[in-house]
MDAnalysis code that builds the backbone (N, CA, C; Angstrom):
import MDAnalysis as mda
import numpy as np

u = mda.Universe.empty(687, n_residues=229, atom_resindex=np.repeat(np.arange(229), 3), trajectory=True)
u.add_TopologyAttr("name", ["N", "CA", "C"] * 229)
u.add_TopologyAttr("resid", np.arange(1, 230))
u.add_TopologyAttr("resname", ["MET", "ASP", "LYS", "ALA", "LYS", "VAL", "LYS", "ARG", "GLU", "ILE", "GLN", "GLY", "TRP", "VAL", "ILE", "THR", "ILE", "LEU", "ALA", "VAL", "LEU", "VAL", "PHE", "ARG", "THR", "VAL", "LEU", "TYR", "GLU", "ALA", "VAL", "TYR", "ILE", "PRO", "SER", "GLY", "SER", "MET", "ILE", "PRO", "THR", "LEU", "GLN", "ILE", "GLY", "ASP", "TYR", "VAL", "VAL", "VAL", "GLU", "LYS", "TRP", "ALA", "TYR", "GLY", "LEU", "ARG", "LEU", "PRO", "PHE", "THR", "ASP", "ARG", "ALA", "GLN", "PHE", "GLN", "TRP", "ALA", "SER", "PRO", "LYS", "ARG", "GLY", "ASP", "ILE", "VAL", "VAL", "LEU", "LEU", "ALA", "PRO", "PRO", "GLY", "ASN", "PRO", "ARG", "ASN", "ASP", "ASP", "LEU", "ILE", "LYS", "ARG", "VAL", "VAL", "GLY", "VAL", "GLY", "GLY", "ASP", "THR", "VAL", "GLU", "VAL", "LYS", "ASN", "GLY", "ALA", "LEU", "TRP", "LEU", "ASN", "GLY", "LYS", "PRO", "VAL", "PRO", "ARG", "HIS", "PRO", "VAL", "ASP", "GLY", "PRO", "CYS", "THR", "TYR", "GLU", "ASN", "ARG", "LEU", "GLU", "GLY", "GLY", "PRO", "TRP", "ARG", "THR", "GLU", "ARG", "CYS", "THR", "ALA", "ALA", "GLU", "GLU", "GLN", "LEU", "ASP", "GLY", "HIS", "HIS", "TYR", "LEU", "THR", "TYR", "CYS", "THR", "PRO", "GLY", "VAL", "GLU", "CYS", "GLY", "ASP", "ILE", "PRO", "PRO", "THR", "LEU", "VAL", "PRO", "PRO", "GLY", "THR", "VAL", "PHE", "LEU", "VAL", "GLY", "ASP", "HIS", "ARG", "ASP", "HIS", "SER", "ALA", "ASP", "SER", "ARG", "VAL", "PHE", "GLY", "PRO", "VAL", "PRO", "VAL", "ASP", "ARG", "VAL", "LYS", "GLY", "ARG", "ALA", "TRP", "ASN", "ALA", "LEU", "PHE", "SER", "TRP", "GLY", "PRO", "GLY", "GLY", "ILE", "ARG", "THR", "ASN", "ARG", "ILE", "ALA", "HIS", "ASP", "VAL", "SER", "HIS"])
u.atoms.positions = np.array([
    [0.865, -1.192, 0.004],
    [-0.013, -0.002, 0.003],
    [0.896, 1.271, 0.002],
    [0.475, 2.267, -0.731],
    [1.208, 3.507, -0.859],
    [1.316, 4.165, 0.512],
    [2.567, 4.462, 0.966],
    [2.801, 5.093, 2.266],
    [2.154, 6.446, 2.388],
    [2.156, 7.203, 1.325],
    [1.514, 8.542, 1.384],
    [-0.014, 8.387, 1.605],
    [-0.616, 7.420, 0.984],
    [-2.067, 7.211, 1.197],
    [-2.350, 6.744, 2.600],
    [-1.527, 5.882, 3.177],
    [-1.695, 5.421, 4.550],
    [-1.556, 6.692, 5.471],
    [-0.564, 7.498, 5.206],
    [-0.375, 8.683, 6.038],
    [-1.579, 9.597, 5.985],
    [-2.118, 9.801, 4.764],
    [-3.356, 10.624, 4.661],
    [-4.554, 10.039, 5.431],
    [-4.654, 8.669, 5.325],
    [-5.728, 8.001, 6.056],
    [-5.616, 8.239, 7.561],
    [-4.396, 8.079, 8.099],
    [-4.165, 8.236, 9.520],
    [-4.480, 9.694, 9.897],
    [-3.969, 10.630, 9.128],
    [-4.213, 12.058, 9.416],
    [-5.699, 12.332, 9.439],
    [-6.449, 11.768, 8.478],
    [-7.880, 12.002, 8.432],
    [-8.575, 11.484, 9.668],
    [-8.206, 10.279, 10.088],
    [-8.837, 9.715, 11.330],
    [-8.480, 10.556, 12.558],
    [-7.229, 10.968, 12.636],
    [-6.802, 11.770, 13.785],
    [-7.599, 13.099, 13.854],
    [-7.732, 13.745, 12.721],
    [-8.472, 15.010, 12.642],
    [-9.956, 14.798, 12.982],
    [-10.517, 13.705, 12.495],
    [-11.933, 13.381, 12.829],
    [-12.126, 13.160, 14.307],
    [-11.237, 12.365, 14.929],
    [-11.358, 12.081, 16.356],
    [-11.213, 13.354, 17.156],
    [-10.202, 14.186, 16.778],
    [-9.999, 15.444, 17.486],
    [-11.196, 16.322, 17.385],
    [-11.788, 16.387, 16.183],
    [-12.975, 17.245, 15.989],
    [-14.140, 16.789, 16.853],
    [-14.326, 15.469, 16.948],
    [-15.421, 14.896, 17.784],
    [-15.128, 15.224, 19.227],
    [-13.902, 15.114, 19.681],
    [-13.583, 15.399, 21.066],
    [-13.786, 16.861, 21.391],
    [-13.380, 17.743, 20.479],
    [-13.596, 19.195, 20.719],
    [-15.066, 19.498, 20.743],
    [-15.867, 18.929, 19.825],
    [-17.324, 19.174, 19.780],
    [-17.961, 18.735, 21.093],
    [-17.576, 17.567, 21.630],
    [-18.218, 17.102, 22.835],
    [-17.657, 17.825, 24.077],
    [-16.428, 18.191, 24.068],
    [-15.827, 18.880, 25.256],
    [-16.222, 20.338, 25.347],
    [-16.284, 21.016, 24.185],
    [-16.426, 22.482, 24.193],
    [-17.821, 22.948, 23.813],
    [-18.442, 22.274, 22.879],
    [-19.652, 22.770, 22.263],
    [-20.940, 22.157, 22.810],
    [-21.152, 20.860, 22.517],
    [-22.415, 20.220, 22.866],
    [-22.175, 18.810, 23.356],
    [-23.125, 18.378, 24.205],
    [-23.054, 16.973, 24.692],
    [-24.542, 16.549, 24.958],
    [-24.834, 15.289, 24.604],
    [-26.162, 14.768, 24.903],
    [-26.084, 13.968, 26.242],
    [-26.994, 14.263, 27.159],
    [-27.002, 13.593, 28.456],
    [-28.365, 12.872, 28.568],
    [-28.319, 11.727, 29.245],
    [-29.517, 10.926, 29.478],
    [-30.124, 11.333, 30.815],
    [-31.469, 11.427, 30.870],
    [-32.165, 11.761, 32.132],
    [-32.685, 10.461, 32.736],
    [-32.068, 9.991, 33.848],
    [-32.492, 8.689, 34.415],
    [-33.523, 8.796, 35.530],
    [-33.736, 9.971, 36.037],
    [-34.629, 10.124, 37.184],
    [-35.620, 11.296, 36.990],
    [-36.558, 11.414, 37.924],
    [-37.704, 12.352, 37.735],
    [-37.595, 13.616, 38.495],
    [-36.412, 14.116, 38.819],
    [-36.294, 15.303, 39.601],
    [-36.717, 16.609, 38.867],
    [-36.731, 16.536, 37.525],
    [-37.071, 17.670, 36.724],
    [-38.418, 17.479, 35.970],
    [-39.138, 16.439, 36.341],
    [-40.476, 16.280, 35.715],
    [-41.354, 17.444, 36.190],
    [-42.178, 18.035, 35.287],
    [-42.490, 17.625, 33.922],
    [-41.599, 18.235, 32.808],
    [-40.739, 19.180, 33.160],
    [-39.931, 19.814, 32.102],
    [-39.059, 18.802, 31.400],
    [-38.401, 17.927, 32.176],
    [-37.588, 16.868, 31.622],
    [-38.194, 15.538, 32.090],
    [-38.302, 14.624, 31.115],
    [-38.927, 13.313, 31.398],
    [-37.857, 12.255, 31.568],
    [-38.122, 11.252, 32.403],
    [-37.230, 10.106, 32.470],
    [-37.176, 9.487, 31.061],
    [-35.953, 9.281, 30.565],
    [-35.787, 8.735, 29.214],
    [-35.446, 9.781, 28.196],
    [-35.442, 11.075, 28.519],
    [-34.991, 12.120, 27.634],
    [-33.500, 12.040, 27.382],
    [-33.095, 12.331, 26.162],
    [-31.695, 12.591, 25.804],
    [-31.591, 14.102, 25.501],
    [-30.968, 14.820, 26.382],
    [-31.021, 16.318, 26.348],
    [-29.632, 16.828, 25.834],
    [-29.720, 17.733, 24.858],
    [-28.519, 18.372, 24.323],
    [-28.181, 19.541, 25.243],
    [-26.903, 19.548, 25.713],
    [-26.415, 20.595, 26.608],
    [-25.469, 21.468, 25.877],
    [-25.653, 22.795, 25.998],
    [-24.742, 23.800, 25.440],
    [-23.571, 23.994, 26.366],
    [-22.452, 23.331, 26.116],
    [-21.348, 23.374, 27.053],
    [-20.543, 24.655, 26.972],
    [-20.732, 25.428, 25.899],
    [-20.056, 26.687, 25.730],
    [-20.787, 27.860, 26.395],
    [-21.993, 27.622, 26.957],
    [-22.851, 28.713, 27.388],
    [-22.227, 29.611, 28.430],
    [-21.428, 29.028, 29.311],
    [-20.874, 29.789, 30.452],
    [-19.373, 29.842, 30.493],
    [-18.722, 28.830, 29.915],
    [-17.275, 28.833, 29.992],
    [-16.708, 27.533, 29.389],
    [-15.456, 27.256, 29.723],
    [-14.770, 26.103, 29.173],
    [-14.106, 25.285, 30.327],
    [-14.381, 24.021, 30.335],
    [-13.746, 23.127, 31.308],
    [-13.050, 22.043, 30.568],
    [-11.760, 21.865, 30.801],
    [-10.986, 20.830, 30.119],
    [-11.419, 19.451, 30.656],
    [-11.234, 18.374, 29.786],
    [-11.617, 17.034, 30.228],
    [-10.893, 16.613, 31.530],
    [-11.615, 15.840, 32.328],
    [-11.057, 15.273, 33.542],
    [-10.688, 16.315, 34.634],
    [-11.285, 17.488, 34.499],
    [-11.109, 18.482, 35.573],
    [-12.442, 18.785, 36.141],
    [-12.480, 19.287, 37.408],
    [-13.733, 19.444, 38.118],
    [-14.185, 20.922, 38.225],
    [-13.456, 21.824, 37.538],
    [-13.875, 23.240, 37.522],
    [-13.537, 23.846, 36.183],
    [-14.317, 24.863, 35.805],
    [-14.055, 25.556, 34.554],
    [-12.766, 26.357, 34.598],
    [-11.980, 26.225, 33.569],
    [-10.736, 27.014, 33.493],
    [-10.981, 28.429, 32.954],
    [-11.990, 28.564, 32.127],
    [-12.329, 29.880, 31.535],
    [-13.838, 30.091, 31.738],
    [-14.189, 31.252, 32.239],
    [-15.586, 31.577, 32.524],
    [-15.908, 32.929, 31.890],
    [-16.897, 32.933, 30.932],
    [-17.258, 34.167, 30.282],
    [-18.726, 34.581, 30.596],
    [-19.464, 33.762, 31.255],
    [-20.883, 34.102, 31.646],
    [-21.224, 33.322, 32.880],
    [-22.306, 33.702, 33.512],
    [-22.835, 33.021, 34.718],
    [-24.241, 32.544, 34.417],
    [-24.629, 31.420, 35.008],
    [-26.043, 30.993, 34.853],
    [-27.022, 32.020, 35.370],
    [-28.163, 32.116, 34.728],
    [-29.189, 33.062, 35.148],
    [-30.350, 32.349, 35.749],
    [-31.136, 33.120, 36.550],
    [-32.350, 32.495, 37.148],
    [-33.218, 31.900, 36.048],
    [-33.685, 30.722, 36.267],
    [-34.562, 30.025, 35.323],
    [-33.821, 29.138, 34.426],
    [-32.512, 29.272, 34.243],
    [-31.785, 28.373, 33.368],
    [-31.795, 26.927, 33.945],
    [-31.863, 25.936, 33.062],
    [-31.707, 24.515, 33.422],
    [-30.249, 24.201, 33.131],
    [-29.516, 23.713, 34.120],
    [-28.066, 23.545, 33.949],
    [-27.658, 22.118, 34.353],
    [-26.571, 21.654, 33.751],
    [-25.954, 20.384, 34.123],
    [-24.693, 20.752, 34.948],
    [-24.535, 20.060, 36.061],
    [-23.424, 20.354, 36.944],
    [-22.739, 19.066, 37.370],
    [-21.491, 19.181, 37.711],
    [-20.782, 18.078, 38.317],
    [-21.360, 17.732, 39.679],
    [-21.423, 16.434, 40.006],
    [-21.940, 16.070, 41.319],
    [-21.211, 16.749, 42.431],
    [-21.892, 17.326, 43.418],
    [-21.249, 18.010, 44.505],
    [-20.367, 17.011, 45.307],
    [-19.281, 17.487, 45.926],
    [-18.457, 16.643, 46.770],
    [-19.290, 15.986, 47.899],
    [-19.083, 14.733, 48.093],
    [-19.835, 14.001, 49.071],
    [-21.114, 13.419, 48.596],
    [-21.520, 13.722, 47.359],
    [-22.704, 13.129, 46.802],
    [-22.514, 11.601, 46.672],
    [-23.549, 10.778, 47.028],
    [-23.343, 9.342, 46.990],
    [-23.071, 8.811, 45.596],
    [-23.459, 9.572, 44.506],
    [-23.161, 9.150, 43.165],
    [-22.347, 10.271, 42.465],
    [-21.511, 9.825, 41.502],
    [-20.704, 10.796, 40.769],
    [-21.313, 11.250, 39.468],
    [-22.547, 10.840, 39.208],
    [-23.279, 11.234, 37.975],
    [-23.461, 12.756, 37.948],
    [-23.430, 13.323, 36.760],
    [-23.773, 14.714, 36.606],
    [-25.250, 14.907, 36.969],
    [-25.571, 16.093, 37.482],
    [-26.928, 16.415, 37.888],
    [-27.467, 17.492, 36.954],
    [-28.827, 17.537, 36.861],
    [-29.469, 18.526, 36.017],
    [-30.611, 19.191, 36.828],
    [-30.529, 20.509, 37.011],
    [-31.499, 21.216, 37.878],
    [-31.765, 22.598, 37.312],
    [-32.709, 23.305, 37.945],
    [-33.007, 24.685, 37.488],
    [-32.402, 25.681, 38.485],
    [-31.790, 26.703, 37.927],
    [-31.277, 27.775, 38.732],
    [-32.402, 28.652, 39.243],
    [-32.570, 28.768, 40.564],
    [-33.650, 29.607, 41.082],
    [-33.067, 30.800, 41.851],
    [-31.814, 30.836, 42.087],
    [-31.160, 31.948, 42.817],
    [-29.730, 32.110, 42.434],
    [-29.227, 33.337, 42.358],
    [-27.865, 33.597, 42.053],
    [-27.207, 34.329, 43.242],
    [-25.902, 34.621, 43.145],
    [-25.231, 35.243, 44.261],
    [-25.880, 36.501, 44.770],
    [-26.148, 36.561, 46.090],
    [-26.809, 37.712, 46.699],
    [-28.290, 37.525, 46.892],
    [-28.910, 36.551, 46.236],
    [-30.330, 36.282, 46.426],
    [-30.589, 35.570, 47.731],
    [-31.819, 35.724, 48.206],
    [-32.298, 34.866, 49.338],
    [-33.455, 34.007, 48.784],
    [-33.269, 32.726, 48.927],
    [-34.209, 31.724, 48.369],
    [-34.991, 31.053, 49.501],
    [-36.251, 30.881, 49.271],
    [-37.122, 30.194, 50.267],
    [-38.135, 29.361, 49.454],
    [-38.499, 28.219, 49.970],
    [-39.573, 27.377, 49.408],
    [-40.629, 27.146, 50.467],
    [-41.900, 27.567, 50.166],
    [-43.015, 27.417, 51.092],
    [-44.131, 26.593, 50.335],
    [-44.466, 25.460, 50.952],
    [-45.474, 24.611, 50.327],
    [-45.198, 24.362, 48.879],
    [-43.895, 24.143, 48.539],
    [-43.525, 23.904, 47.194],
    [-43.381, 25.112, 46.322],
    [-43.798, 26.292, 46.798],
    [-43.729, 27.547, 46.037],
    [-42.399, 28.243, 46.304],
    [-41.830, 28.836, 45.275],
    [-40.578, 29.546, 45.369],
    [-40.832, 30.990, 45.828],
    [-39.995, 31.437, 46.783],
    [-39.940, 32.842, 47.178],
    [-38.528, 33.322, 46.934],
    [-38.426, 34.560, 46.419],
    [-37.123, 35.091, 46.096],
    [-37.009, 36.482, 46.651],
    [-35.992, 36.674, 47.457],
    [-35.758, 37.952, 48.113],
    [-36.952, 38.516, 48.842],
    [-37.601, 37.639, 49.569],
    [-38.741, 37.967, 50.415],
    [-40.052, 38.095, 49.727],
    [-40.130, 37.833, 48.399],
    [-41.379, 37.947, 47.667],
    [-41.701, 36.611, 46.916],
    [-42.965, 36.268, 46.858],
    [-43.311, 35.028, 46.093],
    [-43.094, 35.247, 44.611],
    [-42.564, 34.238, 43.971],
    [-42.416, 34.209, 42.499],
    [-43.839, 33.979, 41.963],
    [-44.221, 34.696, 40.887],
    [-45.584, 34.482, 40.310],
    [-45.857, 33.022, 40.029],
    [-47.017, 32.612, 40.509],
    [-47.322, 31.174, 40.455],
    [-48.817, 31.017, 40.562],
    [-49.414, 30.023, 39.839],
    [-50.797, 29.737, 39.997],
    [-51.007, 28.253, 39.759],
    [-51.956, 27.649, 40.502],
    [-52.193, 26.193, 40.336],
    [-52.788, 25.883, 38.970],
    [-52.539, 24.670, 38.474],
    [-53.092, 24.187, 37.225],
    [-54.245, 23.213, 37.569],
    [-55.438, 23.580, 37.071],
    [-56.622, 22.758, 37.404],
    [-56.600, 21.453, 36.596],
    [-57.366, 20.475, 37.081],
    [-57.564, 19.233, 36.403],
    [-56.692, 18.140, 36.939],
    [-56.862, 16.894, 36.511],
    [-56.045, 15.772, 37.020],
    [-54.597, 15.919, 36.609],
    [-53.707, 15.464, 37.492],
    [-52.260, 15.543, 37.236],
    [-51.656, 14.191, 37.479],
    [-51.101, 13.571, 36.469],
    [-50.386, 12.310, 36.581],
    [-49.141, 12.356, 35.718],
    [-48.162, 11.514, 36.004],
    [-46.939, 11.379, 35.227],
    [-46.431, 9.973, 35.312],
    [-45.561, 9.621, 34.371],
    [-44.954, 8.273, 34.373],
    [-43.613, 8.348, 35.080],
    [-43.497, 7.465, 36.093],
    [-42.273, 7.437, 36.896],
    [-41.666, 6.034, 36.840],
    [-40.392, 5.951, 37.085],
    [-39.701, 4.677, 37.129],
    [-38.452, 4.778, 37.953],
    [-38.277, 3.920, 38.916],
    [-36.989, 3.869, 39.597],
    [-36.011, 3.194, 38.611],
    [-34.725, 3.552, 38.734],
    [-33.778, 3.093, 37.755],
    [-33.782, 1.571, 37.698],
    [-34.027, 1.076, 36.496],
    [-34.065, -0.358, 36.270],
    [-35.381, -1.022, 36.614],
    [-36.349, -0.284, 37.182],
    [-37.618, -0.814, 37.587],
    [-38.695, -0.613, 36.500],
    [-39.928, -1.069, 36.838],
    [-41.011, -0.878, 35.870],
    [-41.602, 0.505, 35.912],
    [-42.241, 0.879, 34.845],
    [-42.956, 2.203, 34.802],
    [-44.201, 2.107, 35.612],
    [-44.574, 3.197, 36.249],
    [-45.846, 3.287, 36.959],
    [-46.386, 4.706, 36.888],
    [-47.691, 4.812, 36.953],
    [-48.305, 6.149, 36.906],
    [-48.478, 6.711, 38.312],
    [-48.006, 7.948, 38.507],
    [-48.060, 8.601, 39.816],
    [-48.987, 9.797, 39.749],
    [-49.615, 10.152, 40.842],
    [-50.455, 11.338, 40.952],
    [-49.605, 12.528, 41.407],
    [-50.079, 13.739, 41.063],
    [-49.331, 14.950, 41.381],
    [-50.308, 16.152, 41.514],
    [-49.779, 17.211, 42.032],
    [-50.420, 18.533, 41.910],
    [-49.492, 19.404, 41.078],
    [-50.032, 20.279, 40.253],
    [-49.216, 21.058, 39.339],
    [-49.471, 22.533, 39.545],
    [-48.416, 23.359, 39.331],
    [-48.551, 24.792, 39.345],
    [-47.623, 25.362, 38.273],
    [-48.053, 26.436, 37.666],
    [-47.167, 27.162, 36.698],
    [-46.432, 28.275, 37.444],
    [-45.153, 28.313, 37.233],
    [-44.293, 29.293, 37.914],
    [-43.606, 30.132, 36.851],
    [-43.347, 31.401, 37.179],
    [-42.682, 32.340, 36.255],
    [-41.447, 32.946, 36.988],
    [-40.313, 32.809, 36.348],
    [-39.066, 33.302, 36.936],
    [-38.206, 33.963, 35.858],
    [-38.123, 35.230, 35.948],
    [-37.297, 36.033, 34.998],
    [-37.503, 35.635, 33.544],
    [-38.773, 35.614, 33.132],
    [-39.074, 35.331, 31.750],
    [-39.224, 33.862, 31.423],
    [-38.908, 32.984, 32.330],
    [-39.114, 31.556, 32.150],
    [-40.467, 31.128, 32.676],
    [-41.217, 30.363, 31.900],
    [-42.530, 29.851, 32.342],
    [-42.443, 28.321, 32.354],
    [-42.715, 27.666, 33.447],
    [-42.550, 26.251, 33.567],
    [-43.532, 25.709, 34.599],
    [-43.769, 24.380, 34.560],
    [-44.595, 23.703, 35.553],
    [-43.748, 23.120, 36.667],
    [-44.330, 23.123, 37.867],
    [-43.737, 22.371, 38.966],
    [-44.683, 21.365, 39.495],
    [-44.210, 20.257, 39.963],
    [-45.048, 19.182, 40.538],
    [-44.720, 18.952, 41.994],
    [-45.754, 18.572, 42.731],
    [-45.599, 18.076, 44.071],
    [-46.455, 16.817, 44.248],
    [-46.141, 15.967, 45.164],
    [-46.920, 14.780, 45.470],
    [-48.033, 15.151, 46.444],
    [-49.284, 14.823, 46.135],
    [-50.379, 15.145, 47.046],
    [-50.183, 14.618, 48.445],
    [-50.409, 15.500, 49.435],
    [-50.326, 15.028, 50.831],
    [-48.899, 14.926, 51.389],
    [-47.906, 15.343, 50.594],
    [-46.501, 15.206, 51.033],
    [-45.874, 16.563, 51.135],
    [-45.079, 16.810, 52.178],
    [-44.359, 18.092, 52.288],
    [-43.427, 18.239, 51.096],
    [-43.517, 19.404, 50.464],
    [-42.903, 19.574, 49.119],
    [-41.574, 20.253, 49.168],
    [-40.651, 19.783, 50.018],
    [-39.303, 20.251, 49.996],
    [-39.082, 21.691, 50.452],
    [-39.858, 22.104, 51.473],
    [-39.746, 23.488, 51.968],
    [-38.441, 23.729, 52.662],
    [-37.941, 24.968, 52.532],
    [-36.723, 25.405, 53.222],
    [-36.919, 26.835, 53.752],
    [-36.267, 27.190, 54.841],
    [-36.348, 28.591, 55.323],
    [-35.523, 29.487, 54.413],
    [-35.623, 30.847, 54.573],
    [-34.817, 31.743, 53.747],
    [-33.311, 31.407, 53.834],
    [-32.693, 31.278, 52.644],
    [-31.321, 30.883, 52.525],
    [-30.597, 31.840, 51.624],
    [-29.483, 32.451, 52.140],
    [-28.707, 33.413, 51.354],
    [-27.799, 32.653, 50.417],
    [-27.749, 33.108, 49.135],
    [-26.880, 32.483, 48.123],
    [-25.585, 33.270, 48.098],
    [-24.433, 32.638, 48.429],
    [-23.162, 33.361, 48.441],
    [-22.766, 33.811, 47.060],
    [-21.925, 34.895, 46.935],
    [-21.405, 35.326, 45.639],
    [-20.603, 34.153, 44.966],
    [-20.746, 34.101, 43.645],
    [-20.003, 33.081, 42.889],
    [-20.664, 31.721, 42.913],
    [-21.903, 31.635, 43.463],
    [-22.600, 30.364, 43.484],
    [-24.024, 30.520, 42.921],
    [-24.699, 29.402, 42.687],
    [-26.114, 29.418, 42.273],
    [-26.856, 28.433, 43.139],
    [-28.157, 28.699, 43.317],
    [-29.018, 27.814, 44.098],
    [-29.904, 27.096, 43.107],
    [-29.892, 25.747, 43.221],
    [-30.541, 24.872, 42.204],
    [-31.688, 24.103, 42.864],
    [-32.791, 23.995, 42.177],
    [-33.977, 23.241, 42.691],
    [-34.565, 22.475, 41.489],
    [-35.057, 21.290, 41.738],
    [-35.753, 20.510, 40.705],
    [-37.169, 20.942, 40.529],
    [-37.722, 20.818, 39.328],
    [-39.108, 21.196, 39.067],
    [-40.085, 20.271, 39.799],
    [-39.707, 19.002, 39.999],
    [-40.529, 18.121, 40.813],
    [-40.042, 18.277, 42.254],
    [-40.685, 19.199, 42.923],
    [-40.120, 19.787, 44.157],
    [-39.882, 18.774, 45.274],
    [-40.651, 17.686, 45.391],
    [-40.426, 16.779, 46.480],
    [-39.709, 15.489, 45.999],
    [-39.244, 15.491, 44.719],
    [-38.529, 14.313, 44.207],
    [-37.127, 14.699, 43.759],
    [-36.553, 15.735, 44.333],
    [-35.297, 16.230, 43.896],
    [-34.315, 16.478, 45.019],
    [-33.092, 15.862, 44.932],
    [-32.035, 16.219, 45.833],
    [-31.198, 17.344, 45.154],
    [-31.256, 18.510, 45.731],
    [-30.658, 19.673, 45.042],
    [-30.036, 20.593, 46.087],
    [-29.991, 21.910, 45.858],
    [-29.330, 22.824, 46.778],
    [-30.027, 22.845, 48.164],
    [-31.264, 22.359, 48.236],
    [-31.906, 22.251, 49.533],
    [-31.256, 21.153, 50.380],
    [-30.474, 20.295, 49.713],
    [-29.754, 19.210, 50.410],
    [-28.269, 19.510, 50.499],
    [-27.659, 19.858, 49.330],
    [-26.217, 19.995, 49.278],
    [-25.747, 21.485, 49.269],
    [-26.690, 22.403, 49.296],
    [-26.307, 23.808, 49.372],
    [-26.031, 24.448, 48.013],
    [-25.726, 25.756, 47.985],
    [-25.383, 26.424, 46.717],
    [-24.193, 25.816, 46.078],
    [-24.141, 25.941, 44.758],
    [-23.075, 25.278, 43.975],
    [-22.196, 26.340, 43.286],
    [-20.864, 26.238, 43.391],
    [-19.996, 27.196, 42.715],
    [-20.287, 27.213, 41.209],
    [-20.291, 28.435, 40.656],
    [-20.599, 28.561, 39.244],
    [-19.647, 27.789, 38.360],
    [-18.400, 27.674, 38.757],
    [-17.409, 26.971, 37.917],
    [-17.572, 25.450, 37.912],
    [-18.534, 24.925, 38.666],
    [-18.867, 23.496, 38.590],
    [-20.032, 23.213, 37.658],
    [-20.596, 24.270, 37.079],
    [-21.676, 24.103, 36.109],
    [-21.084, 23.799, 34.748],
    [-21.514, 22.705, 34.108],
    [-20.946, 22.230, 32.834],
    [-21.586, 22.885, 31.630],
    [-22.874, 23.296, 31.739],
    [-23.536, 23.844, 30.598],
    [-25.000, 24.020, 30.815],
    [-25.689, 24.480, 29.788],
    [-27.133, 24.800, 29.835],
    [-27.932, 23.863, 28.942],
    [-28.980, 23.299, 29.516],
    [-29.848, 22.385, 28.756],
    [-30.565, 23.200, 27.674],
    [-30.666, 22.613, 26.484],
    [-31.210, 23.320, 25.326],
    [-32.380, 22.591, 24.746],
    [-32.210, 21.286, 24.382],
    [-33.177, 20.611, 23.531],
    [-33.194, 19.135, 23.887],
    [-34.366, 18.506, 23.902],
    [-34.469, 17.040, 24.007],
    [-34.371, 16.479, 22.626],
    [-33.232, 15.842, 22.330],
    [-33.008, 15.274, 21.011],
    [-34.031, 14.252, 20.661],
    [-34.276, 13.305, 21.594],
    [-35.405, 12.388, 21.532],
    [-35.583, 11.784, 22.903],
    [-36.646, 10.974, 23.044],
    [-37.012, 10.502, 24.395],
    [-37.606, 9.115, 24.264],
    [-37.305, 8.295, 25.257],
    [-37.785, 6.914, 25.281],
    [-38.653, 6.731, 26.546],
    [-39.894, 6.393, 26.380],
    [-40.854, 6.241, 27.511],
    [-41.399, 4.855, 27.604],
    [-42.458, 4.700, 28.398],
    [-43.031, 3.355, 28.608],
    [-43.601, 2.731, 27.336],
    [-43.982, 3.619, 26.376],
    [-44.575, 3.095, 25.103],
    [-43.603, 3.132, 23.944],
    [-42.333, 3.364, 24.266],
    [-41.325, 3.476, 23.179],
    [-40.903, 4.930, 22.972],
    [-40.573, 5.289, 21.749],
    [-40.124, 6.641, 21.444],
    [-41.265, 7.610, 21.588],
    [-41.053, 8.710, 22.346],
    [-42.047, 9.784, 22.505],
    [-41.868, 10.705, 21.337],
    [-42.730, 10.590, 20.322],
    [-42.589, 11.410, 19.118],
    [-42.758, 12.892, 19.392],
    [-43.575, 13.231, 20.436],
    [-43.835, 14.628, 20.746],
    [-42.625, 15.274, 21.447],
    [-41.597, 14.542, 21.739],
    [-40.418, 15.139, 22.379],
    [-39.182, 15.093, 21.516],
    [-39.356, 14.776, 20.236],
    [-38.225, 14.784, 19.313],
    [-37.900, 16.238, 19.025],
    [-36.671, 16.671, 19.254],
    [-36.257, 18.054, 19.068],
    [-37.124, 18.986, 19.851],
    [-37.471, 18.620, 21.102],
    [-38.355, 19.435, 21.965],
    [-37.530, 20.391, 22.752],
    [-37.911, 21.691, 22.672],
    [-37.224, 22.751, 23.411],
    [-37.438, 22.610, 24.919],
    [-36.400, 22.543, 25.721],
    [-36.518, 22.391, 27.170],
    [-35.961, 23.595, 27.887],
    [-35.717, 24.695, 27.195],
    [-35.028, 25.854, 27.840],
    [-36.028, 26.806, 28.473],
    [-37.365, 26.480, 28.484],
    [-38.335, 27.327, 29.131],
    [-38.275, 27.247, 30.650],
])
């Protein structure tokens, strides 16, 4: 075989591999949603595209961003490295509800920010969703729903009927950190458990559900579904 041709083949593969690594490290990454902490905005079985360039750049195998050009804003859905001491090392995905200097409180599942309630109203009618423990069977669960508005973001939050919905007293968010809460308020281990998270541990911003796999197979209504609301 011609040595020059072999050399070109090798160079082509090296360039392709490097391009894929750069794309995944710097630009975009698809993450799988295994649990229901962000239901109904994110469903178990979603494959969500994350904009890794949204806030900064973190080199592979490091636990903090080396370059930071923006900070997460209230209402953003972000992917973050698991906090130190977390029982699992999986990345987490939550909603930013407070930034440095804010005071965050949750009352009966409702968000309060800087001493004032965030606009919110209950959603009438029956509320159910499909839940599954990892590796277990799907089952239908009951819920109560409310629409919440936070800095231009409109989204639904769920609580389990008759269960305390993850309330916390007023909590100050230190500078350089964000306070994260799941949309399924009583099914989420978040900053109410592990505290505010340094901004440089945030990997990126959720953008789009590429596709989703549910109890009935592919959820066609969630193909290329915008999740940034």
